[in-house]
C-alpha positions in Angstrom: 35.5 -31.3 -22.9 34.4 -27.8 -23.8 32.2 -25.8 -21.4 28.6 -24.8 -22.0 27.9 -22.6 -24.8 27.4 -19.1 -23.4 24.8 -18.4 -26.3 22.6 -21.2 -25.0 22.6 -19.9 -21.3 19.0 -18.8 -20.5 19.2 -18.3 -16.9 19.4 -14.4 -17.2 16.2 -14.5 -19.2 14.5 -16.6 -16.5 15.7 -14.2 -13.8 14.4 -11.3 -15.8 11.1 -13.0 -16.4 10.8 -13.9 -12.7 11.4 -10.2 -11.6 8.7 -8.9 -14.2 6.2 -11.4 -12.6 7.0 -10.2 -9.2 6.6 -6.7 -10.1 3.2 -7.5 -11.8 2.0 -9.2 -8.8 2.8 -6.2 -6.5 1.1 -4.1 -8.9 -2.0 -6.1 -9.0 -2.5 -6.0 -5.2 -1.3 -2.3 -5.1 -3.9 0.4 -4.3 -4.3 3.5 -6.4 -3.9 6.4 -4.0 -3.5 9.1 -6.7 -7.3 9.7 -6.8 -7.4 11.0 -3.2 -8.3 14.6 -3.4 -9.1 16.9 -0.5 -12.8 16.3 -0.7 -12.4 12.6 -0.8 -10.0 12.6 2.1 -12.2 14.8 4.3 -15.2 12.4 3.7 -13.0 9.2 4.4 -11.6 10.8 7.6 -15.0 11.7 8.8 -16.4 8.3 8.2 -13.2 6.9 10.0 -13.9 9.3 12.9 -17.5 8.1 13.1 -16.3 4.4 13.0 -13.8 5.0 15.9 -11.0 4.2 13.7 -9.5 7.5 13.8 -9.3 9.8 16.9 -8.8 13.6 16.3 -6.5 15.2 19.0 -7.3 18.9 18.7 -4.7 20.1 21.1 -2.0 18.5 19.1 -3.7 19.2 15.7 -3.2 15.6 14.6 -5.4 12.7 13.7 -4.4 9.2 15.1 -5.0 6.3 13.1 -6.0 3.8 16.1 -5.2 0.4 14.4 -1.6 1.4 13.5 -1.1 4.0 16.4 0.3 6.4 13.6 -0.5 10.3 13.9 -1.0 12.5 10.9 -1.3 16.3 10.5 -3.0 16.0 7.2 -6.3 14.3 6.3 -5.2 13.5 2.9 -2.1 11.6 4.2 -4.3 9.8 6.7 -6.6 8.7 3.9 -3.9 7.6 1.7 -2.3 5.7 4.6 -5.5 4.1 5.6 -6.3 2.9 2.0 -2.8 1.3 1.7 -3.0 -0.1 5.2 -6.5 -1.7 4.4 -5.1 -3.1 1.1 -2.2 -4.6 2.8 -4.4 -6.3 5.5 -6.8 -7.6 2.8 -3.8 -9.0 0.9 -2.4 -10.7 4.0 -5.9 -12.2 4.8 -6.3 -13.6 1.3 -2.8 -15.0 1.6 -3.7 -17.1 4.8 
């Protein structure tokens, strides 16, 4: 009895489709951080300091993101991190 016709095998198509769907899902829940300029970062960090989410440590010249315990020496890095961190927590909450 002959084996399956290799031209009828669609398993590779299915795998490729599945990978594309997973990539689209990740993109859909992703956060665009490219729009964080210095002024936006300064405002966000200031708001986070007021909300006790970020603690400035002047002697070390860092900003500590309290919920994660991560320290940053750049307000832009902190702002981008916080946006991603918040989006991840929101995605986890939706998945529960």
